[in-house]
VOGU-3710 file (C-alpha; in Angstrom, 3 decimals, decimal comma):
1> ygllasvatl> 0,000/0,000/0,000  2,845/2,383/0,788  4,508/1,656/-2,560  1,195/2,098/-4,404  0,590/5,432/-2,626  4,104/6,614/-3,562  3,635/5,723/-7,218  0,231/7,413/-7,335  1,640/10,542/-5,683  4,489/10,790/-8,193
11> allpllprcg> 2,043/10,295/-11,063  -0,206/13,125/-9,815  2,538/15,643/-9,047  2,675/17,053/-12,617  -1,087/17,743/-12,449  -0,926/19,874/-9,303  -1,028/23,682/-9,697  2,298/25,446/-9,511  2,864/27,849/-6,631  3,831/31,412/-7,394
21> patplpttaa> 6,726/33,291/-5,825  6,681/33,300/-2,065  5,255/36,404/-0,443  7,644/37,929/2,111  6,350/37,823/5,659  5,566/41,160/7,312  7,968/42,333/9,960  5,219/42,792/12,536  2,397/40,308/12,760  -1,037/41,592/13,562
31> apakrspafn> -2,805/40,300/16,636  -4,992/37,297/15,827  -8,652/38,089/15,506  -10,981/36,758/18,164  -12,998/33,749/17,071  -16,702/34,333/16,633  -19,287/32,324/18,628  -20,370/30,713/15,355  -16,848/29,421/14,739  -16,604/28,125/18,315
41> rlilayglvg> -19,807/26,184/17,706  -18,265/24,756/14,549  -15,250/23,584/16,571  -17,523/21,796/19,040  -19,628/20,317/16,244  -16,573/18,956/14,441  -15,357/17,295/17,628  -18,727/15,554/17,910  -18,390/14,480/14,271  -15,107/12,794/15,199
51> vgyilpatfl> -16,894/10,730/17,845  -19,896/10,007/15,652  -17,887/8,881/12,649  -15,178/6,813/14,303  -17,435/4,386/16,142  -19,330/2,918/13,156  -16,255/3,216/10,941  -14,002/1,370/13,400  -16,403/-1,424/14,295  -18,108/-1,797/10,926
61> sqmaasrfhg> -16,247/-4,995/10,041  -17,101/-6,462/13,455  -20,803/-5,659/13,044  -20,864/-7,082/9,513  -19,073/-10,265/10,576  -21,529/-10,829/13,434  -24,547/-10,377/11,154  -23,207/-12,581/8,351  -21,553/-15,092/10,721  -18,159/-14,765/9,040
71> qwqadlfwpg> -19,402/-15,286/5,484  -17,772/-13,545/2,503  -20,554/-10,934/2,243  -19,183/-9,262/5,362  -16,013/-8,341/3,442  -17,999/-6,164/1,033  -19,026/-3,582/3,614  -15,659/-1,862/3,951  -15,206/-1,340/0,184  -18,821/-0,163/0,104
81> yglaaalgvv> -18,098/2,368/2,826  -15,096/3,709/0,920  -16,962/3,857/-2,377  -19,842/5,715/-0,745  -17,384/8,203/0,781  -15,782/8,859/-2,616  -19,159/9,377/-4,281  -20,177/11,762/-1,502  -17,189/13,994/-2,228  -18,045/14,011/-5,937
91> lvslrrpgtd> -21,658/14,982/-5,254  -20,706/17,816/-2,895  -18,126/19,083/-5,383  -20,861/19,405/-8,016  -23,039/21,719/-5,930  -23,757/25,098/-7,461  -21,682/28,119/-6,407  -23,381/30,318/-3,866  -25,258/27,506/-2,136  -25,493/27,616/1,653
101> trrwliatlw> -22,517/25,618/2,965  -23,988/25,464/6,462  -27,173/23,763/5,278  -25,229/21,220/3,272  -23,062/20,526/6,295  -26,058/20,047/8,582  -27,557/17,646/6,027  -24,387/15,520/5,987  -24,331/15,395/9,799  -27,933/14,300/10,089
111> lqamgvvlcl> -27,566/11,751/7,312  -24,661/10,242/9,252  -26,801/10,222/12,397  -29,499/8,302/10,504  -26,837/5,891/9,290  -25,636/5,203/12,841  -29,232/4,558/13,948  -29,689/2,113/11,069  -26,553/0,261/12,164  -28,319/-0,346/15,478
121> lpgslalflg> -31,251/-2,092/13,805  -31,196/-5,841/13,131  -30,849/-7,273/9,656  -28,377/-6,967/6,808  -30,450/-4,411/4,878  -30,372/-1,974/7,796  -26,602/-2,368/8,062  -26,210/-1,848/4,307  -28,250/1,367/4,381  -26,379/2,440/7,495
131> vllcggpfla> -23,070/1,993/5,685  -24,277/4,156/2,796  -25,544/6,927/5,075  -22,474/6,826/7,327  -19,917/6,551/4,550  -21,473/8,796/1,909  -21,340/12,068/3,891  -18,093/11,209/5,739  -15,439/12,873/3,547  -17,932/15,378/2,164
141> cmqlvmqygr> -18,524/16,562/5,729  -14,799/17,296/6,150  -14,785/19,238/2,898  -17,803/21,297/3,960  -16,419/21,956/7,452  -13,237/23,483/6,048  -15,231/25,557/3,562  -17,615/26,791/6,247  -14,667/27,585/8,515  -13,217/29,803/5,802
151> elalatpqrn> -16,550/31,567/5,419  -16,738/32,278/9,148  -13,119/33,444/9,523  -11,492/34,169/6,190  -8,493/36,027/7,623  -6,907/33,012/9,347  -7,540/29,905/7,227  -4,423/28,003/8,354  -5,170/28,496/12,043  -8,820/27,607/11,477
161> agvltasfas> -7,882/24,333/9,783  -5,477/23,472/12,587  -8,021/24,116/15,353  -10,759/22,200/13,546  -8,472/19,245/12,853  -7,409/19,124/16,515  -11,055/19,086/17,589  -11,873/16,291/15,139  -8,853/14,266/16,287  -9,938/14,630/19,915
171> gqllgpllga> -13,313/13,171/18,989  -11,601/10,317/17,150  -9,593/9,475/20,263  -12,654/9,623/22,493  -14,765/7,368/20,265  -12,920/4,045/20,761  -12,656/4,719/24,506  -16,412/5,192/24,556  -16,783/1,934/22,643  -14,592/0,132/25,186
181> vsshyagnlq> -16,699/1,416/28,091  -19,885/0,413/26,271  -18,584/-3,098/25,587  -17,375/-3,508/29,162  -20,586/-2,502/30,902  -23,261/-3,397/28,340  -21,531/-6,238/26,491  -22,107/-4,561/23,103  -21,649/-1,306/21,203  -25,266/-0,193/21,201
191> palviaalgl> -24,968/2,442/23,979  -21,879/3,905/22,304  -23,610/4,019/18,913  -26,629/5,735/20,461  -24,304/8,398/21,909  -22,600/8,731/18,514  -25,942/9,295/16,769  -27,021/11,832/19,394  -23,671/13,594/19,041  -24,124/13,972/15,286
201> lfaglqlrsa> -27,667/15,211/15,797  -26,482/17,730/18,390  -23,652/18,845/16,078  -26,221/19,780/13,443  -28,249/21,666/16,040  -25,114/23,542/17,044  -24,656/24,715/13,478  -28,281/25,838/13,292  -27,649/27,900/16,434  -24,414/29,196/14,918
211> raslqrcia> -26,421/30,903/12,175  -28,455/32,838/14,721  -25,292/33,799/16,634  -23,632/34,988/13,445  -26,629/37,128/12,528  -26,574/38,762/15,969  -22,860/39,498/15,626  -23,425/41,093/12,217  -26,318/43,168/13,555
//
């Protein structure tokens, strides 16, 4: 896999845009602007996305194996998750300019929440639909978060990306620990998945509240 990634990277390098001459740094850096309440809500929401995504993504193969009792059909769910994630990015990339990034982002969060709930239901069809709804918005959500972060604080895009990534990584670390606690006390992942679904739902609600906060700041 490492060799394949290296070959693919070298093949794509000629297609990447060329950078212009470096801009000299100013001698005195301006004080960083204070983050808006809307951006703080986005940070919290993205941390919850880290928790909500990592639990079904990490234990997907385990859930599929238990439902199919180790049969070969269980091996199809991971490629399906990845394919759905790739298609989600393509669909989001085709959206028309000027569309509301926040609404698209909320839609991806709530679709993932529905996918986690479906993973809780018995039967292979529910798990299949859960994989599509969890995987499809996964990478598209990251793309929309970074775009929405730029819209909220255009002056500091690098710092915004760093803070958002740190929040997401914190959620990723918390997710498996939550799964371990759930397995220890309940004997299964259902309580952890319920918390993951509620976290994704709450993340979308945070972004709805962020719109109202942003409008008050502008006023």
